N, C-alpha and C positions, 0 to 999 in steps of 0.2 A: 824356337818358334819361327824364326825367319826361314829356316830350312823347310819347315812344314808348309809354309805359304808357297814356296817354290815347287814343292813336290806334287806329284800327280794325284795324291790322295786328298786334295783340298775338297771342301764341301761342294762348291759349284761343279767341279769336275766329276766328283763321285755321283752327284745328283744327275748330271747329264748322262753319264755312262749307264746308270740304272734306268733312266727314262728311255734311252736308246734300246737297251736290252728288252724292256717291257714292250716297246712298240714293235720290235721284231717278232715277239711271241704272240701278239694279238692276231686274231683271225681277220681276214680281209672282209670288210663290210661293203656291200655293193647295193646301193639303192639310187634311183634316179628320180629327179623332179622333172616331169614332162610338162612343158608349157603347151597347153592344148592349142593347136593351130599354129604353133611356132611363133614367128614374127607377126602374124596376122591376129593372133589371139582368138577369143571366143566372140565371133561376130557372124553376120549373115554372109551369104554367098561364098562360103568356104566348104569344100568337100572334106568333111572330117573322116569319112570312110577311107579316102585316099591317104589322108594324113596318118591314120592309125595302122594302115595295112602292113607296112614294112617294119613296124616296131614290135618289140617283145616287151610286154609289161610283166614285171616280176613282183612277187609278194613283197610288200613294204615299199614299193615305189610310190610316188605321189603324182597326182594330176594337179596342175596349177592353171586355173581359169582366170584370164585377164579380160575384162569387158567393161562396157559402159554401165556403171552401177545404177544410173537413173532409168534405164530402159530394160535391161536384160536380167536374167537370173540363171541359176544352175540347179536343176532338179534331177535327182536320181529316180528312175522309174523302172518298171518291169519291162520285159521284152515286148509284150503286147502294146503297152502304152507308148513305148519307144517307136514302134512301127506305125502307130496311129497318130503320133504327136499329141497324145492326150496328157495334159498336165494337171488333171483334176485330182488325182490321188497319188502324189509322189511318195516313194519309199522314204526319201530324205530330201529336205531342202537345204542345200549347201550354201545358199546365198547369205552372206554376212552383211551386205550393204556397202562394202568397201570396193567391190569390183575386182577383188584379188582373193579368190577363194581357193583353198587347198583341200584336196580330197585324198585321204590315205587309202591306198589299195592294200588293205590288211587281211583280205580273205581271197583265196584262189577261187575265182568264179568269173562270170561275165558281169560287167557293169554297163548300165545304160544311162546316159545323161542327155537331157534335152533342156532347151530354154523355153519357158512358157510365154505367155502373152503373144502367141502367134509366130514367134521367131523360129520355132521348130520347122515350120513350113518353108522358111527361107534357108534351111539347111543346118540350123544350129542344133545338131544332135550328133553324139558320138558314142560308139560302143567299143569297149575294150575287153579283152580276154586276159585275165591275170593267171599266171602259172608260177609254180615254185622255181626257185633258183636251181640250175642244174648242179649235180654233185660235183665236187672238185675233181680234177683229173687224177687218175690213179698213177702213182709213180711206178717206175719200172723196178723190179726187184734188184737188190744188191747182189753182185756176183760174189758168193761166199767162198769161192775157190781162190780168190785173190787175197792172200794174207797181208798183214802189215797196216800201213798208215791209212789206206782208203777205208778200211772197215771201222776204224776208230776216229775218223776225221771229226765228226760232230762232238766227240767226247774230249778232244784235245784242244780245240781252238780257244774256247772261252777260258779254261784253266791256264792255258799258255799265255793268253793276253794278261790275265791277272798276275801270273808269275813274272812276266816281263815288267809290268807296272810296279810290282813290289821291289824287284831288283833295281829298277830305275830310281824309285823313291829312296831306297837304301843308299844308292850311289850318291844321290843329291844330299841326303842327310849327312853322309860321311865327308862330303866335299867341303 
């Protein structure tokens, strides 16, 4: 029993190795939570067109609106109402009352947001264009004319690691 505790095949170690192997196999997830207006937040006298112009908004990103909850709001409108600062018929009212509203960008399209109560005329409006993530880069083909280890590299590393661990565990067990 004592040898088993000292061996590499203990439960915490085995669990850690399994978790590490699973994490390596997971696809990379990339989504961004954009704070609208960065450090200035959702307020008047900020040019949100300039704020958004050099940013790429991808599917499943989030817009995070931070503002004075007692005065302002976040309304999603169509392009015509965005250009006219018309808040009479919003597509969606994202205002929760906390002054910290999160909007998921879960459809690839143009989104238009304004603040009603006249604040739109002070510049509180932002338009973002949401696109799909670019495809992952294509790897270069493996040179099939080079025989040997490089062709089987991925098929050898993990079994070799387990074989070394088993030998080490056996060595500890016999010691």
